[in-house]
VOPAGU-2260 file (C-alpha; in pm, 1 decimal, decimal comma):
REM VOPAGU-2260
SITE   aa  ch    i         X         Y         Z
SITE  MET   A    0    -785,3     457,2    1492,3
SITE  GLY   A    1    -966,8     125,2    1464,8
SITE  GLY   A    2    -946,9      58,0    1838,0
SITE  ASN   A    3   -1028,2     226,5    2162,9
SITE  SER   A    4    -805,4     175,9    2466,0
SITE  SER   A    5    -995,7     110,0    2783,5
SITE  GLY   A    6    -700,2     187,9    3011,9
SITE  ASP   A    7    -628,7    -171,1    3114,8
SITE  GLY   A    8    -428,7    -261,5    2805,2
SITE  THR   A    9    -721,4    -417,4    2619,1
SITE  THR   A   10    -866,6    -278,0    2304,2
SITE  GLU   A   11   -1235,9    -291,9    2236,1
SITE  LYS   A   12   -1373,7    -282,2    1881,7
SITE  LEU   A   13   -1542,8      42,3    1787,3
SITE  LYS   A   14   -1903,6      39,4    1675,7
SITE  PRO   A   15   -1962,4     125,8    1308,9
SITE  SER   A   16   -2113,8     466,5    1397,9
SITE  GLU   A   17   -1807,6     549,7    1607,2
SITE  GLU   A   18   -1580,8     445,9    1319,2
SITE  ALA   A   19   -1777,7     665,4    1080,5
SITE  TYR   A   20   -1757,0     957,5    1323,1
SITE  GLU   A   21   -1379,8     913,6    1359,6
SITE  GLU   A   22   -1339,9     894,4     981,5
SITE  ILE   A   23   -1538,8    1216,0     933,9
SITE  ILE   A   24   -1334,7    1397,7    1198,9
SITE  MET   A   25   -1006,9    1268,7    1053,1
SITE  ASN   A   26   -1109,0    1361,4     696,5
SITE  ALA   A   27   -1213,8    1710,3     805,8
SITE  MET   A   28    -879,1    1763,2     972,9
SITE  ARG   A   29    -668,6    1596,7     700,5
SITE  PHE   A   30    -835,8    1720,2     383,0
SITE  LEU   A   31   -1017,3    2035,0     492,5
SITE  GLY   A   32    -760,1    2169,8     737,4
SITE  LYS   A   33   -1010,9    2187,5    1023,2
SITE  SER   A   34    -905,1    2182,6    1385,0
SITE  LEU   A   35   -1057,9    1918,1    1610,9
SITE  ALA   A   36   -1296,4    2176,8    1755,6
SITE  GLU   A   37   -1401,0    2294,4    1406,3
SITE  ALA   A   38   -1445,8    1937,4    1282,8
SITE  GLU   A   39   -1663,1    1843,7    1579,9
SITE  ILE   A   40   -1910,2    2128,1    1521,7
SITE  MET   A   41   -1948,3    2077,2    1145,5
SITE  THR   A   42   -2289,0    1960,7    1030,0
SITE  LEU   A   43   -2307,1    1656,3     805,6
SITE  ARG   A   44   -2433,5    1880,6     524,8
SITE  GLU   A   45   -2139,5    2120,6     568,3
SITE  TYR   A   46   -1894,5    1828,7     576,2
SITE  THR   A   47   -2045,7    1677,9     259,6
SITE  TYR   A   48   -2025,8    2005,5      65,5
SITE  GLU   A   49   -1673,7    2081,9     181,3
SITE  MET   A   50   -1550,4    1731,9      94,2
SITE  GLU   A   51   -1705,6    1756,8    -252,9
SITE  ALA   A   52   -1544,3    2098,6    -299,4
SITE  TYR   A   53   -1212,1    1946,4    -191,8
SITE  GLN   A   54   -1252,6    1666,9    -447,2
SITE  LEU   A   55   -1329,5    1922,1    -719,6
SITE  ARG   A   56   -1017,1    2118,0    -625,5
SITE  GLN   A   57    -823,1    1792,9    -658,4
SITE  VAL   A   58    -967,0    1742,6   -1008,9
SITE  ASP   A   59    -861,2    2098,6   -1094,5
SITE  GLU   A   60    -511,2    2018,7    -973,4
SITE  GLU   A   61    -510,1    1695,7   -1177,8
SITE  TYR   A   62    -616,1    1905,4   -1476,8
SITE  ARG   A   63    -324,7    2145,4   -1434,8
SITE  ILE   A   64     -75,1    1862,6   -1388,8
SITE  ASN   A   65    -209,8    1669,9   -1685,7
SITE  LEU   A   66    -219,3    1982,2   -1902,5
SITE  LEU   A   67     149,5    2035,2   -1833,1
SITE  ALA   A   68     224,0    1668,6   -1904,5
SITE  TRP   A   69      20,0    1689,8   -2224,2
SITE  GLN   A   70     207,2    1996,8   -2338,9
SITE  ILE   A   71     538,6    1822,6   -2274,5
SITE  ASN   A   72     409,2    1510,2   -2448,8
SITE  GLN   A   73     284,1    1706,5   -2747,9
SITE  ALA   A   74     624,8    1863,0   -2788,9
SITE  GLN   A   75     780,6    1515,5   -2809,9
SITE  ALA   A   76     532,9    1241,2   -2901,9
SITE  THR   A   77     456,9    1149,7   -3261,9
SITE  LYS   A   78     317,7     862,7   -3462,1
SITE  THR   A   79     368,6     776,0   -3824,0
SITE  LYS   A   80      90,3     727,1   -4072,3
SITE  GLY   A   81     125,6     580,6   -4418,4
SITE  SER   A   82     435,1     436,8   -4577,6
SITE  GLY   A   83     705,6     529,3   -4825,3
SITE  LYS   A   84     662,8     874,8   -4977,9
SITE  ASN   A   85     320,9     910,1   -4813,6
SITE  GLN   A   86     451,4     854,7   -4461,1
SITE  LYS   A   87     356,7    1135,2   -4221,3
SITE  THR   A   88     462,3    1206,3   -3866,0
SITE  LEU   A   89     165,1    1316,9   -3655,2
SITE  PRO   A   90     111,7    1407,2   -3286,6
SITE  TYR   A   91      12,1    1099,0   -3087,4
SITE  TYR   A   92    -284,0    1271,3   -2916,0
SITE  GLU   A   93    -507,4    1469,2   -3148,5
SITE  SER   A   94    -643,3    1688,9   -2868,7
SITE  PHE   A   95    -592,7    1754,8   -2501,0
SITE  LYS   A   96    -939,7    1616,5   -2426,5
SITE  LYS   A   97    -828,2    1274,7   -2556,7
SITE  PHE   A   98    -539,9    1291,4   -2308,4
SITE  PHE   A   99    -740,8    1421,1   -2009,1
SITE  ASP   A  100   -1118,6    1461,7   -2012,6
SITE  TYR   A  101   -1183,3    1737,0   -1757,9
SITE  GLU   A  102   -1562,6    1733,5   -1792,1
SITE  LYS   A  103   -1569,5    1355,7   -1743,0
SITE  ARG   A  104   -1367,2    1386,9   -1421,2
SITE  ILE   A  105   -1596,5    1664,1   -1291,0
SITE  ASN   A  106   -1900,5    1447,5   -1368,7
SITE  GLU   A  107   -1739,6    1153,3   -1188,0
SITE  VAL   A  108   -1695,7    1363,7    -873,9
SITE  ASN   A  109   -2048,6    1503,3    -902,6
SITE  GLY   A  110   -2192,3    1156,4    -963,5
SITE  THR   A  111   -2328,1    1261,7   -1302,1
SITE  ALA   A  112   -2097,4    1058,8   -1527,8
SITE  GLY   A  113   -2275,6     986,0   -1853,6
SITE  LYS   A  114   -2552,4    1237,2   -1785,4
SITE  THR   A  115   -2572,2    1570,3   -1962,4
SITE  ILE   A  116   -2798,5    1863,5   -1890,9
SITE  THR   A  117   -2906,1    2063,1   -2192,1
SITE  ASP   A  118   -2937,1    2441,2   -2180,7
SITE  ASN   A  119   -3316,3    2404,8   -2211,1
SITE  THR   A  120   -3328,1    2164,5   -1916,8
SITE  LEU   A  121   -3107,1    2393,8   -1711,1
SITE  SER   A  122   -3320,9    2698,9   -1797,3
SITE  ARG   A  123   -3639,3    2510,3   -1704,7
SITE  LEU   A  124   -3489,4    2396,9   -1372,3
SITE  MET   A  125   -3369,3    2748,0   -1290,6
SITE  GLY   A  126   -3715,0    2885,2   -1375,7
SITE  LYS   A  127   -3875,6    2639,3   -1135,4
SITE  ALA   A  128   -3625,3    2724,4    -862,7
SITE  ASN   A  129   -3693,0    3095,5    -898,0
SITE  SER   A  130   -4074,7    3068,4    -898,2
């Protein structure tokens, strides 16, 4: 990618829209498993949703990997608190969420990091959508 052969051995620079098109086609084939024909007929909306779904699947995979790592870590990692007779050995991470914050990662992919939707807000939005 990045260049377009004109047949005479020279390479002409692609226009930004052509680069974007090539990137979309390549991403659809690489990450979504689309054939060239399938990638070329995807709408931008379809591509956007499928890429976001792919990213969410990646977060789910990260979650599973990190959960396994956390479980292994919890079985081994400790820290000491206090001294002398009062010294205690404690797990290094107090909870899995401190090790891997799943909700935070989902919000990062969705572009909603730092924003929370309350049940009342969600109910009100769903009511509006259904009316």
